[in-house]
N, C-alpha and C positions, 0 to 999 in steps of 0.2 A: 573629243574623246571617243574611243572605240568601245565596244561592248565588253572587251576583255583587256587586261593589262597584266604584265609580269611584275612581281615584287620579289626580286631574287629568283629563287627556284619555285616560288609559289605563283599560282595563277589566280587572279581575282576576276570574277565574271559578274556581269549584271544580267539578271534573269527575270523574265516576265512569265509567271506561271499561269497556265490555264488548267484549273482543276476540273474534274469530271469530264475529261476528254475521252474520245473513243480508244485511244492508245497512249502508251507512254513513249516519249521520244522528243527529239529536237524538231522544231518546226521551221522557223525562219528567223533572220535577224530583223528586228523592228527598231529602227532608230538606234539607240544606244543600249539595247538589250537583246538577248536571244530569247525567243519564245520557246518554252518547254511545256509540252502537253503531258498531263498526268491523269490517269484514271481515278486516282484517289480523290475523295471529297475534301474540302478545306475545313474539316472538323477534327477535333482531338489530335491535332498535329499530324494527321495522316498524310496530307499533301507534302508537308515538310519532310517527313520520313521517306516518302516515295521519291522526292526530289534528291535527297541525299543518296539514296540507294542507286538511282539512275546515274547520277554524276559519278559516284564511286566506281560503278561498273564501266561507264564510258571512258573514264580517265585512268582506269586500272589502278586504283588506290583503295585502301581500306576505308570503310565508312567514317572512321574517326578522323580521316584526313580531309573530310569535307565539312566546312563550318559555315553556317549562315551567319554572316556578320551583321546584317541589318535586314529589316523587312519580314521578321518572323510571322507577323499577322497581316501581311500585305501581299499583293500579287507581284509587286516589284521587289526583288531581293538582290542583295550583294553577297556573293559566296566566294570563300577562299578555298582553293584546292591545293593542299600541300604536296609539292614535288610530284606532279602528275607523271605517270610512267608512259602514257600513251595519249595522243591528241586525236580526238574525233575529227572526221573530215570537215565538219563545219568550222573548226578552228583553223585548220590548215588551208582551207579553200580561199582563193582570192575573193575580196569583196565584190559585190555586184556593181 
């Protein structure tokens, strides 16, 4: 299995979150997940909100189109992005 899969027009991705990072952004693909670095701490849902905002901006969709399907309180998360309008380079780049 890859770190992402298509479900019709929706994109489902496996994310490994690194909270309290120096910057917000995509890091690298690690196994079957993409590592996402977030400056937000993992308290009071701040990291989840930051992840949703980053993914919404990166895939050019409203924040309501990004849903954490599983892993709300874990570093490993499964996220659905409804009808992404743009694909970041990390998605379109060939695997290493």
